[in-house]
C-alpha positions in Angstrom: 189.5 33.5 14.2 191.1 32.9 10.8 192.6 36.5 10.8 194.1 36.3 14.3 197.5 34.9 13.2 197.8 37.6 10.5 196.8 40.2 13.1 199.3 39.0 15.6 202.1 39.0 13.0 201.3 42.5 11.8 201.2 44.1 15.2 204.1 41.9 16.5 206.3 43.1 13.7 205.8 46.7 14.7 206.4 45.9 18.4 209.6 44.1 17.4 210.8 47.2 15.5 210.0 49.5 18.4 211.8 47.1 20.8 215.1 46.6 18.8 218.3 46.9 20.8 219.0 50.3 19.3 215.8 51.6 21.0 215.9 49.4 24.2 218.2 51.9 26.0 215.8 54.7 25.5 212.6 52.7 26.2 211.3 53.5 29.7 209.6 50.9 32.0 206.6 53.1 32.1 205.3 55.5 29.5 205.5 58.3 28.8 208.4 60.0 30.5 208.7 63.4 29.0 211.3 66.0 29.8 209.6 69.0 28.1 206.7 70.1 25.9 205.5 67.5 23.5 203.8 68.3 20.2 201.4 65.7 18.6 201.6 67.5 15.2 202.6 65.3 12.3 201.9 62.4 10.0 201.7 58.9 11.5 200.9 55.3 10.6 200.7 52.0 12.3 198.8 48.8 13.0 196.1 47.6 15.5 194.6 44.4 16.8 191.2 44.2 18.6 188.0 42.4 19.5 184.5 42.9 18.0 181.2 42.4 19.8 177.7 43.6 19.2 174.4 42.6 17.8 172.3 42.3 14.6 168.6 42.8 14.9 167.0 40.4 12.3 163.4 40.5 11.2 162.1 37.8 8.8 158.9 37.7 6.7 157.5 35.1 4.3 154.7 35.4 1.7 152.2 37.0 2.1 154.3 39.0 4.5 153.7 36.9 7.6 156.3 38.0 10.2 158.6 35.6 11.9 160.1 36.3 15.3 162.4 39.3 15.6 165.7 37.9 16.7 168.8 39.7 18.2 171.9 37.9 17.1 175.2 38.4 19.0 178.4 39.3 17.1 181.8 38.1 18.4 185.2 37.9 16.7 188.6 39.5 16.0 189.8 42.4 13.8 193.2 43.6 12.8 194.4 46.3 10.4 196.4 49.5 9.6 195.7 53.1 10.4 197.2 56.4 9.3 196.5 60.1 9.7 197.7 63.6 10.6 197.4 65.6 13.8 197.6 69.4 14.5 198.2 70.6 18.0 197.3 74.1 19.2 198.0 74.6 22.9 196.3 71.7 24.7 193.9 71.0 21.9 194.7 68.4 19.2 192.8 68.1 15.9 193.3 65.2 13.5 192.1 63.1 10.6 192.5 59.4 10.4 191.7 56.5 8.0 191.9 52.8 8.7 191.3 49.5 6.9 190.5 46.3 8.9 190.5 42.6 8.2 187.8 41.0 10.3 186.1 37.7 11.3 183.2 38.9 13.4 180.3 36.4 13.3 176.7 36.3 14.5 174.2 33.4 14.2 170.4 33.8 14.4 167.3 31.6 14.0 163.9 33.1 13.1 160.7 31.0 13.3 157.0 31.4 12.6 156.2 28.2 14.5 156.2 26.1 11.2 159.4 27.1 9.3 162.8 28.1 10.7 165.4 30.3 9.0 168.9 30.0 10.5 171.3 32.7 9.2 174.9 33.4 9.8 176.2 37.0 9.4 179.9 37.7 9.1 181.6 41.1 9.1 184.5 40.3 6.7 186.3 43.6 6.5 185.6 47.3 7.2 187.2 50.7 7.1 186.6 54.2 8.4 187.4 57.8 7.7 187.2 59.9 10.9 187.9 63.2 12.5 189.6 63.3 15.9 189.4 66.0 18.6 191.3 65.7 21.8 193.3 67.3 24.6 196.8 66.7 25.7 196.4 66.8 29.6 200.1 66.1 30.2 203.2 65.9 27.9 203.1 62.8 25.8 199.5 62.0 26.6 196.4 62.4 24.3 192.7 61.8 25.2 190.4 62.1 22.2 187.0 61.5 20.7 186.5 60.4 17.1 183.7 60.0 14.5 183.0 59.8 10.8 182.1 57.5 7.9 182.1 53.7 7.9 182.1 51.1 5.1 182.5 47.4 4.9 181.2 44.0 3.8 178.6 41.9 5.8 178.1 38.4 4.4 174.8 36.5 5.1 174.6 32.8 4.7 171.9 30.2 5.4 173.0 27.5 7.9 174.2 25.1 6.5 173.9 27.2 3.3 173.4 24.4 0.8 170.5 25.7 -1.1 170.1 28.1 -4.0 170.0 31.8 -3.2 171.5 31.1 0.3 174.5 33.6 0.3 174.6 37.4 0.0 177.6 39.8 0.0 176.4 43.2 1.2 178.7 46.2 0.8 177.5 48.7 3.4 178.0 52.3 4.4 177.3 53.7 7.8 178.7 55.8 10.7 181.1 55.3 13.6 182.0 57.1 16.8 184.2 56.4 19.7 187.0 57.5 22.0 190.6 56.6 22.9 193.7 57.4 24.8 197.3 57.6 23.3 200.7 57.8 24.9 204.1 58.5 23.5 206.4 55.6 24.5 209.8 56.2 22.9 211.5 58.5 20.4 214.1 58.5 17.6 215.7 61.3 15.7 213.4 60.4 12.8 210.1 60.2 14.8 208.1 58.9 17.8 206.4 55.7 18.7 203.0 55.9 20.5 200.6 53.3 21.8 196.8 53.6 22.0 193.7 52.0 23.4 190.6 52.8 21.3 186.9 52.0 21.4 184.5 52.4 18.4 180.8 51.9 17.9 179.8 51.1 14.3 176.3 51.2 12.7 175.9 49.7 9.2 172.2 50.6 8.9 169.3 48.3 7.8 169.2 46.2 4.7 167.3 43.1 3.4 168.2 39.7 1.8 165.7 37.4 0.1 166.4 33.8 0.7 165.2 31.1 -1.7 164.9 27.3 -1.7 163.5 26.8 1.8 160.4 24.6 1.1 156.8 25.8 1.0 157.6 29.1 2.7 160.0 30.5 0.1 161.0 33.2 -0.5 161.8 34.5 2.9 163.0 38.1 3.4 165.3 38.9 6.3 165.8 42.5 7.3 169.2 43.0 9.1 170.5 45.8 11.2 174.1 45.0 12.3 175.8 47.2 14.9 179.2 46.4 16.4 181.7 47.5 19.1 185.4 47.4 18.5 188.0 47.5 21.3 191.5 47.6 20.0 195.2 48.2 20.9 197.3 50.1 18.4 200.9 51.1 17.8 201.8 54.1 15.6 204.9 55.9 14.4 204.8 59.6 14.0 207.3 61.0 11.6 209.9 63.8 12.1 210.4 66.8 11.7 207.3 67.3 13.9 208.7 65.1 16.7 210.0 66.8 19.8 212.8 65.4 22.1 210.8 63.5 24.7 212.3 61.0 27.0 214.3 61.3 30.1 217.2 58.8 30.2 218.5 56.9 33.2 
């Protein structure tokens, strides 16, 4: 949870900008309210805040390769970050590319055992980023429903619990893949651009990797094979820059 205050501050700052008195008169009670055709084409950038949950499938062996139990460890935590990209709209179809970088504190704990020795391990997703394509449709003016997928990278830290022995911590830089979907809605507009809010879901797979833990008595070294996967559900706020903005909102 250590990143939650930073996440709230980042997203809150953007919400505050979008809600300044200069915009309040144009901001409808429900969004979007669009008077004519809306074009999603253009550059955009913004911030997001979300929750992470998933599992890491851990398999531990000790010399001479005696397997321990195979343990699924549950991930839980928070993530916050920045996103940016570009959209092209052709008729009802919207194509796009997007990149994001996320600060995270998503943690899983697991204990493997062979009946004699136990290995308690904590895994933490500390940060991650993605580079994705987006493909969607605009079913109504100011609305976008899309699928997304692409490359994933990040850092997964593994620590023995309580982690006081030699060879008990590992920093793993990982590459993998991600896919998901989302919905986005234009909420207000200025002469310089348009604000849009989104709800997005991503599945992330970091692949399988191994760490060799030392200093655990007679059973050392122990090798833990880890396969972390995670789900992210997040809310985001983005600003799309003119001149691609179209006049949108009906005024009271």
